[in-house]
N, C-alpha and C positions, 0 to 999 in steps of 0.2 A: 376494212379495218382501219380503225383511227387511232392516231397516236397523239397524245396531249400532254402538254406539260402545264401544270395547274400552279398558281400563285401560293406557296406553301402556307402563308396567313391564311387563306380560304379555304383550304382541304375541306375541312367539315362541312361547311356551307355548299360547296361544289359536290361533295358525294351526296350529299342529302337532295340535293335537286337531278342529279344523275338517277338516283335510285326512283325518284317520282317519275322520270321520265322512260326508264326503262320499263317499270310496272304497267303504264299506262299504254305503251306501246305494244308490249306484248298483249295485254287485254284486251285492246281496242281494236288494234289492226290485224286481221287475219294474215295479211301479206308477210307479217313479222314472225319470221319462224324462229329465231333464235338472236337475242342480244347478250353477251357477256361482258362484264366489266371487270378488269383488274389492275392492281397497281404492280408497278416493280419491286420487288422485295428490297424492303430499306428505303426505298424511295417513292412514298406513298402519292408525291406531287406528278409522277410519271404514270399516266393512265393510259392504258389499251383496252379498246373495245371491238370485240369481233361481232360483226352484225352478219345476219344471214336474213335475206329476203327471197320470198318465192318469186319474184321476177325484177327486172329493171324498173318497170312501172309501179311495183308496189314500194321500192325505195324512194323513187321520185314522189310517191304520194304520199308516203312518211315526213317527207323535208317539209310538207305544208301543214301538216297536221297541227290544232290549236297548241296540244302539250309539248310537241317539239320545238314549236316557235317560240314558246314561255320559257322552256330551256334555255334556248340560244340568247334569249334577249337577257334573262336574269344570270347567266353565266358568262356573258361576253367580257366584263372585265376581270374575270377568275382566271381565264384562259390565257397562258402567255406564248405558247405554241399549238398549232394542228396541223397533223399532217394526215391526209388521207390515203392510204394504200390498197388498190383494187387488186384483189386475189382471185384465183379461181381455185373452187375446191378440189382437191383430191381425195381424200378419205374424211368421211364426218360420221362420227357415230355418238350416240348419246344412251345414259342408262335412266 
């Protein structure tokens, strides 16, 4: 899980780039099982991304893809803080 704080003046540009990166990752990477991005209600600059990969190797491969590296490069000055939280799944379902 990633917890980000984005420069409020750049939130529109950031969310557009995030959407492109999420779409590319899910479409092109078989090991990306799920990427869900949300903002805290009333605080659109506080983003949370839940990421689920088939394996640690798939996560590490994701970090080297051209679309992820482009996203990181283009959003570098938009991200005020980034905290990565390692979690273990307990119950995960989707419909």
